[in-house]
C-alpha positions in Angstrom: 2.8 -19.0 -11.1 3.6 -22.5 -12.3 6.6 -22.9 -14.6 4.6 -23.9 -17.7 2.4 -20.9 -17.4 5.5 -18.7 -16.9 7.2 -20.1 -20.0 4.1 -19.3 -22.0 4.2 -15.7 -20.9 7.9 -15.5 -21.7 7.2 -16.8 -25.2 4.5 -14.3 -25.8 6.5 -11.4 -24.5 9.4 -12.4 -26.7 7.3 -11.3 -29.6 7.0 -7.8 -28.1 10.7 -7.3 -28.2 11.6 -8.8 -31.5 11.5 -5.4 -33.3 13.6 -3.9 -30.6 16.7 -5.8 -31.6 18.6 -3.8 -34.1 18.0 -5.6 -37.4 21.6 -4.9 -38.4 23.1 -7.1 -35.7 23.1 -10.5 -37.4 24.2 -8.9 -40.7 27.4 -7.2 -39.5 29.1 -8.9 -36.7 32.4 -7.1 -36.1 35.4 -8.8 -34.7 35.6 -8.8 -30.9 37.2 -5.7 -29.6 36.4 -6.2 -26.0 39.9 -5.5 -24.9 39.6 -2.0 -26.5 36.4 -1.1 -24.6 36.4 -0.3 -21.0 34.9 -3.4 -19.4 33.8 -1.6 -16.3 32.3 1.8 -16.2 34.2 4.1 -13.7 32.1 6.7 -12.0 33.4 10.3 -12.1 35.5 11.7 -9.3 34.9 15.4 -9.5 31.8 17.2 -8.4 31.2 20.2 -10.4 32.7 19.8 -13.9 30.4 18.2 -16.4 31.2 16.5 -19.7 30.2 18.9 -22.5 27.6 18.2 -25.1 30.3 18.4 -27.8 32.2 15.5 -26.2 29.0 13.4 -26.0 28.1 14.3 -29.6 31.6 13.1 -30.7 31.2 9.8 -29.0 27.7 9.4 -30.6 29.1 10.1 -34.0 31.8 7.5 -33.5 29.3 5.0 -32.6 27.3 5.6 -35.9 30.7 5.1 -37.7 30.9 1.8 -35.8 34.2 3.1 -34.4 34.7 1.5 -30.9 38.5 2.2 -30.4 38.1 5.6 -28.7 39.0 4.7 -25.1 39.7 8.1 -23.8 37.0 7.8 -21.1 37.7 10.5 -18.6 36.6 10.1 -15.0 37.7 13.6 -13.9 34.4 15.1 -15.1 30.7 14.2 -14.2 29.0 12.4 -16.9 25.6 13.8 -17.7 22.6 11.5 -18.1 22.9 12.0 -21.8 26.5 10.9 -21.8 25.7 7.8 -19.7 22.9 6.9 -22.1 25.2 7.3 -25.1 28.0 5.2 -23.4 25.4 2.5 -22.7 24.2 2.7 -26.3 27.7 2.0 -27.3 28.0 -1.1 -25.1 24.6 -2.4 -26.4 25.6 -2.0 -30.1 29.0 -3.5 -29.5 27.5 -6.6 -27.7 24.9 -7.1 -30.5 27.4 -6.8 -33.2 30.0 -9.1 -31.8 27.4 -11.6 -30.6 30.1 -12.6 -28.2 28.9 -14.0 -24.7 32.2 -13.3 -23.0 32.0 -9.6 -24.0 28.3 -9.6 -22.8 29.2 -11.0 -19.4 32.0 -8.5 -19.1 30.0 -5.5 -20.0 26.6 -6.4 -18.5 27.8 -5.1 -15.1 27.8 -1.6 -16.5 24.0 -1.5 -16.3 23.9 -1.4 -12.6 26.9 0.9 -12.2 25.4 3.5 -14.6 22.0 3.3 -12.9 23.7 4.0 -9.5 25.6 6.9 -11.1 22.2 8.4 -12.3 21.0 8.5 -8.7 23.0 11.8 -8.2 20.5 13.5 -10.5 17.3 12.4 -8.8 16.9 15.5 -6.7 14.3 17.8 -8.4 16.5 20.8 -7.8 19.2 19.3 -9.9 19.6 20.9 -13.4 19.5 17.4 -15.0 16.5 16.1 -13.0 14.5 16.2 -16.3 16.7 13.6 -17.8 16.9 11.3 -14.6 14.0 8.9 -15.3 14.5 9.1 -19.0 18.1 8.0 -18.8 17.2 5.1 -16.5 14.6 4.0 -18.9 17.0 4.1 -21.8 19.7 2.1 -20.1 17.0 -0.5 -19.0 15.8 -0.7 -22.6 19.3 -1.1 -23.9 19.8 -4.1 -21.6 16.4 -5.5 -22.4 17.5 -5.6 -26.1 20.8 -7.2 -25.1 19.2 -9.8 -22.9 16.6 -10.7 -25.6 19.4 -11.2 -28.1 20.9 -13.8 -25.7 17.5 -15.5 -25.3 17.0 -14.2 -21.7 13.3 -13.5 -22.4 12.0 -12.9 -18.9 14.7 -10.6 -17.9 14.3 -8.7 -21.1 10.5 -8.3 -20.7 10.9 -7.1 -17.2 13.3 -4.4 -18.2 10.9 -3.4 -21.1 8.2 -3.0 -18.5 10.4 -0.9 -16.1 11.6 1.3 -19.0 8.0 1.9 -20.2 6.8 2.9 -16.8 9.7 5.3 -16.3 9.1 6.9 -19.7 5.4 7.3 -19.0 6.1 8.9 -15.6 8.7 11.3 -17.1 6.2 12.1 -20.0 3.5 13.1 -17.5 5.9 15.3 -15.6 7.7 16.8 -18.6 5.4 16.4 -21.6 7.6 18.6 -23.9 10.9 16.8 -23.2 11.8 15.7 -26.7 14.5 13.1 -26.0 12.1 10.7 -24.5 9.7 10.7 -27.4 11.7 8.3 -29.6 11.7 5.3 -27.1 8.3 6.0 -25.7 6.9 6.0 -29.3 8.8 2.8 -30.1 7.3 0.9 -27.2 3.8 2.3 -27.6 3.7 1.3 -31.2 5.3 -2.1 -30.7 2.9 -3.0 -27.8 0.0 -1.9 -29.9 1.1 -4.4 -32.7 0.9 -7.4 -30.4 -1.9 -9.6 -31.6 -5.1 -9.6 -29.6 -4.7 -13.2 -28.4 -1.5 -12.1 -26.6 -2.8 -9.1 -25.0 -3.5 -10.9 -21.7 0.3 -11.2 -21.3 0.6 -7.4 -21.4 -2.3 -7.0 -19.0 -0.8 -9.4 -16.6 2.5 -7.3 -16.3 0.7 -3.9 -16.5 1.6 -2.6 -19.9 -1.1 -0.8 -21.9 -0.8 -0.3 -25.7 -1.3 3.3 -27.0 -1.0 3.5 -30.7 -2.5 6.9 -31.1 0.0 8.5 -28.7 2.8 6.3 -30.0 2.3 7.7 -33.5 2.1 11.3 -32.2 5.3 10.9 -30.2 7.1 9.3 -33.3 6.1 12.2 -35.4 7.5 14.7 -32.8 10.7 12.6 -32.5 11.3 12.6 -36.3 10.3 16.1 -37.3 11.8 18.2 -34.5 15.6 18.8 -34.4 17.2 17.1 -31.4 20.1 15.0 -30.4 18.4 11.7 -31.3 16.5 12.7 -34.4 18.6 10.6 -36.7 18.1 7.6 -34.6 14.3 8.3 -34.4 14.2 8.4 -38.2 16.0 5.0 -38.4 13.5 3.5 -36.0 10.6 4.9 -37.9 12.0 3.3 -41.1 12.3 -0.1 -39.4 8.8 0.2 -37.8 7.3 1.1 -41.1 9.2 -1.8 -42.9 8.6 -4.6 -40.4 5.3 -3.6 -38.9 3.3 -1.5 -41.3 4.4 0.9 -44.0 1.2 3.0 -43.5 1.8 3.4 -39.7 2.0 7.2 -40.0 -0.3 9.2 -42.3 1.2 11.9 -44.7 4.8 11.0 -44.1 7.7 9.6 -46.2 7.8 5.9 -47.0 10.6 4.0 -45.2 12.5 3.9 -48.6 12.3 7.6 -48.8 13.5 8.1 -45.2 16.6 5.9 -45.6 17.5 7.4 -49.0 17.4 10.9 -47.4 19.6 9.6 -44.5 22.1 8.0 -46.7 22.4 11.2 -48.7 22.9 13.3 -45.5 25.2 10.7 -43.7 27.0 8.9 -46.6 30.0 7.7 -44.4 28.2 6.7 -41.3 28.2 2.9 -41.5 25.4 2.3 -39.0 23.0 4.5 -41.2 24.2 2.7 -44.2 23.6 -0.8 -42.8 20.2 -0.2 -41.3 19.2 1.6 -44.6 20.5 -1.3 -46.6 18.1 -3.7 -44.7 15.2 -1.3 -45.2 16.0 -1.0 -49.0 16.3 -4.8 -49.4 12.9 -5.2 -47.7 11.5 -2.6 -50.2 13.0 -4.6 -53.1 15.5 -1.8 -53.8 18.7 -3.9 -53.8 20.2 -1.8 -56.7 19.8 1.4 -54.8 21.5 -0.2 -51.7 24.2 -1.4 -53.9 24.9 2.0 -55.3 25.1 3.4 -51.8 27.9 0.9 -50.9 29.7 1.7 -54.1 29.6 5.4 -53.1 30.9 4.4 -49.6 33.7 2.4 -50.9 34.5 5.0 -53.7 37.1 2.5 -55.2 36.5 -0.4 -57.7 39.5 -2.6 -58.5 39.9 -6.1 -59.9 36.2 -6.6 -60.4 35.4 -5.8 -56.7 34.8 -3.0 -54.3 37.8 -1.8 -52.3 37.1 -0.2 -48.9 39.5 2.1 -47.1 39.1 0.4 -43.8 39.3 -3.4 -43.2 35.7 -4.6 -43.2 34.3 -7.7 -41.5 33.7 -10.8 -43.4 29.9 -10.4 -43.1 30.1 -7.6 -45.6 30.9 -10.3 -48.2 27.5 -11.8 -47.6 25.7 -8.5 -47.7 27.3 -7.7 -51.0 26.5 -11.1 -52.3 22.9 -10.7 -51.5 22.7 -7.3 -53.2 24.4 -8.6 -56.3 22.1 -11.7 -56.4 19.0 -9.6 -56.3 20.5 -7.1 -58.7 20.8 -9.9 -61.3 24.6 -10.0 -61.2 25.1 -13.7 -60.5 28.8 -13.9 -61.2 29.7 -11.3 -58.7 27.1 -12.7 -56.3 28.8 -16.1 -56.5 32.2 -14.6 -56.0 31.1 -12.9 -52.7 29.0 -15.9 -51.4 32.1 -18.1 -51.9 34.4 -15.7 -50.2 32.0 -15.6 -47.2 31.8 -19.4 -47.0 35.6 -19.8 -47.4 36.3 -17.2 -44.6 33.9 -19.0 -42.3 35.1 -22.6 -42.8 36.2 -22.8 -39.2 33.1 -20.9 -37.8 30.0 -23.0 -38.8 28.0 -21.2 -36.1 27.8 -18.0 -38.2 24.6 -16.9 -39.5 23.8 -16.9 -43.3 26.0 -19.9 -44.2 23.0 -22.0 -45.1 21.5 -19.2 -47.1 24.8 -18.7 -49.0 24.9 -22.3 -50.1 21.3 -22.1 -51.1 21.8 -19.0 -53.2 24.7 -20.7 -54.9 22.4 -23.6 -55.6 19.8 -21.1 -57.1 22.3 -19.5 -59.3 23.3 -22.8 -60.9 19.7 -23.9 -61.1 18.5 -20.8 -62.9 21.4 -21.0 -65.3 21.2 -24.7 -66.1 18.7 -26.7 -68.0 19.8 -29.9 -66.4 20.3 -29.8 -62.6 19.1 -32.1 -59.9 19.2 -32.4 -56.1 22.7 -34.1 -56.3 24.1 -30.6 -56.8 26.9 -30.0 -54.3 25.5 -26.6 -53.1 22.1 -28.3 -52.4 23.7 -30.9 -50.1 25.9 -28.2 -48.4 22.8 -26.1 -47.6 21.6 -28.8 -45.2 24.9 -30.0 -43.9 26.5 -26.6 -43.0 25.8 -23.6 -40.8 23.0 -23.0 -38.5 19.3 -22.2 -38.8 18.8 -19.1 -36.6 17.8 -16.4 -39.0 14.6 -16.5 -41.2 16.7 -16.8 -44.5 18.6 -19.8 -43.1 15.5 -21.5 -41.9 13.9 -21.0 -45.2 16.9 -22.5 -47.0 16.8 -25.6 -44.7 13.0 -25.9 -45.3 13.4 -25.8 -49.1 16.1 -28.5 -49.1 14.1 -30.7 -46.7 10.9 -30.3 -48.7 12.7 -31.1 -52.0 14.3 -34.2 -50.4 11.0 -35.4 -49.2 9.2 -35.0 -52.5 12.3 -35.9 -54.5 11.7 -33.1 -57.0 12.3 -29.5 -57.3 9.6 -26.8 -57.3 8.5 -25.1 -60.5 11.6 -23.1 -61.7 9.5 -20.4 -63.5 7.6 -19.6 -60.2 10.8 -19.5 -58.3 12.6 -17.3 -60.8 9.6 -15.0 -60.7 9.7 -14.9 -56.9 13.5 -13.9 -56.9 12.9 -11.2 -59.7 10.0 -9.7 -57.6 12.1 -9.6 -54.5 14.8 -7.8 -56.5 12.3 -5.2 -57.8 12.3 -6.3 -61.5 8.5 -6.6 -61.8 8.3 -6.3 -65.6 10.8 -9.2 -66.2 8.9 -11.3 -63.5 5.6 -10.8 -65.3 7.3 -11.8 -68.6 8.4 -15.0 -67.1 4.9 -15.8 -66.0 3.8 -15.7 -69.6 5.9 -18.9 -70.2 3.3 -20.8 -68.1 0.6 -21.8 -70.5 -3.1 -22.5 -69.9 -2.6 -26.2 -70.6 0.2 -26.3 -68.0 -2.2 -24.7 -65.4 -4.9 -27.2 -66.3 -2.3 -30.0 -65.8 -1.5 -28.6 -62.4 -5.2 -28.6 -61.5 -5.5 -32.3 -62.6 -2.4 -33.2 -60.5 -3.9 -31.3 -57.5 -0.8 -28.9 -57.4 -2.9 -26.5 -55.4 0.2 -24.7 -54.0 1.7 -24.0 -57.4 -1.6 -22.5 -58.7 -2.1 -20.5 -55.6 1.4 -19.1 -55.8 1.0 -18.4 -59.5 -2.1 -16.4 -58.9 -0.7 -14.5 -55.8 2.6 -13.6 -57.3 1.0 -12.3 -60.5 -1.3 -10.2 -58.2 1.6 -8.8 -56.3 3.5 -7.9 -59.4 0.5 -6.2 -60.9 -0.1 -4.2 -57.7 3.5 -3.0 -57.7 3.2 -2.0 -61.4 0.1 0.1 -60.3 -2.3 -2.1 -62.3 -4.6 -2.1 -59.4 -7.9 -3.3 -60.9 -6.2 -6.5 -62.3 -4.4 -7.1 -58.9 -7.6 -6.8 -57.0 -9.3 -9.4 -59.2 -6.4 -11.9 -58.7 -6.1 -11.3 -54.9 -9.8 -12.2 -54.6 -9.2 -15.3 -56.9 -6.4 -16.4 -54.4 -8.7 -16.1 -51.4 -11.5 -18.0 -53.2 -9.2 -20.7 -54.4 -7.3 -21.1 -51.2 -10.5 -21.5 -49.2 -12.0 -23.9 -51.8 -9.1 -26.2 -51.5 -8.5 -25.8 -47.7 -5.1 -24.1 -48.1 -5.7 -21.1 -45.7 -4.0 -22.6 -42.8 -1.1 -24.2 -44.8 0.0 -21.2 -46.9 0.0 -17.4 -46.3 -1.2 -16.5 -49.8 -4.9 -15.9 -48.9 -4.1 -14.1 -45.6 -1.6 -11.7 -47.4 -4.1 -11.2 -50.3 -6.7 -10.1 -47.8 -4.3 -7.8 -46.1 -3.3 -6.2 -49.5 -7.0 -5.8 -50.4 -7.5 -4.0 -47.1 -4.9 -1.4 -47.9 -6.1 -1.0 -51.5 -9.7 -0.3 -50.2 -8.6 1.8 -47.2 -8.9 5.1 -49.0 -12.0 4.4 -51.0 -14.2 2.0 -49.1 -13.5 1.8 -45.3 -16.2 -0.8 -44.9 -14.6 -3.2 -47.4 -11.2 -2.4 -46.0 -12.4 -3.5 -42.5 -13.8 -6.7 -44.0 -10.5 -7.7 -45.5 -8.3 -6.6 -42.6 -10.5 -8.8 -40.3 -10.3 -11.6 -42.9 -6.5 -11.4 -42.9 -6.6 -11.9 -39.0 -9.0 -14.8 -39.3 -6.6 -16.9 -41.3 -4.5 -18.7 -38.7 -1.5 -21.1 -38.4 0.1 -20.2 -41.7 3.8 -19.2 -42.1 3.5 -15.5 -41.6 0.5 -15.4 -39.2 2.3 -13.1 -36.7 3.4 -10.5 -39.2 0.2 -10.3 -41.1 -1.9 -10.1 -38.0 0.2 -7.3 -36.6 -0.2 -5.3 -39.7 -3.9 -5.9 -40.0 -4.4 -5.1 -36.4 -2.6 -1.8 -36.7 -4.5 -0.9 -39.9 -7.8 -1.6 -38.2 -6.9 0.8 -35.3 -6.3 3.5 -37.8 -9.4 3.1 -39.9 
């Protein structure tokens, strides 16, 4: 296999694993506590006494509280496959949250040691044999996620393949073993979401997608009571949020799932963090903000006060929640705190986006602002462009500098209000754009502005359940975009087709199929991958 071909495979397989990285990781990087974690796993020394389920449950609960300081790791008892998996889960989460390469290199050796330790359970007569292949698969999957986060794509993809094969083998031998349903479902659904043009990469390494069984396994993992049910529900909310909200029929929305989890586990920080991301994606920033206020319990000097010392990234998270909840003063306070606490660490995610949001706050509040604004320049000159929001912030600045003018403020305000869930106010802002102004845009060939105007109005009307009006506007977007050759430049037509597919799904499957296929046909736009994945999954379920 030549190097160029191998690199192409790695790039395609990278897309398989993106959803596998805990979305929470870049949001909440804790300070390195590597010296408080056992850097090398020590195998047990006794032969007959096993660690109890209660001890394993306690460790698992601590992990969900993001407590990594409990170092009472006993080696005078045999660690069950379940305990080995939970310990390895702790290592994975710790590495992802610290984003520290030194910690990664110190802890990565534990993969091999734990896999060797599992070999004592491979005898079919052993009471834990049922968990043997499952535990090996879980550990391989953990380290696939870790390696993907450090851009080791090929090593990650190979571990995903190994984990998938082990899970399928164990499923065939023990079809009612509930613990394996979560990860098996995750892989089956993610693999099924890979766009058709990349399926050859899966075939090449022998991985078959299985959406139908993936959905069935996820339903079992989330509805039956078992050790990993909470984690399965979090994964379901992430899959529905980032792949397809309609992935499972007759179930709760991702927003409803996380709201229930927050209510049940209000003090578990990992639940709160993942739930916050899901709520933000669902344009429910105010709901997420209330959850953090309940978690903090105390409010002094115009800010939340937490019982434990929280990492500086919480400043950014709160700033985003306040920004989209239309509390600009509090948002500005937390954005500036986040920036000031990271002056010596410009490799931190979200610095660019923080400056960008500060610029937006001043732009929205001022009638006289230009691109000489200090926050505008700082967006380009500070931080890194690794996350989507940081890349978007950089793209905005570069585009404005190139054209030497800011985009339409009304459209941008409407976008922010929509993202924050204030649809009525966003629609009211659109009424400020007159017919004569639209005609002027047409004369000046401002096709993007007109497209965005139509598209965002359609999305707002859809969210306000004014479906007939939304359908008409979505069709206008597709027609206008096609007429002016914008389909490969902007995502508005592709996403309009996707939305029409879901609208028609219940009433007219033939039309739904037409629009899902149309969404896939629009290529090379900004969100091609995401829209194609969602349309593909939807077609499989028609």
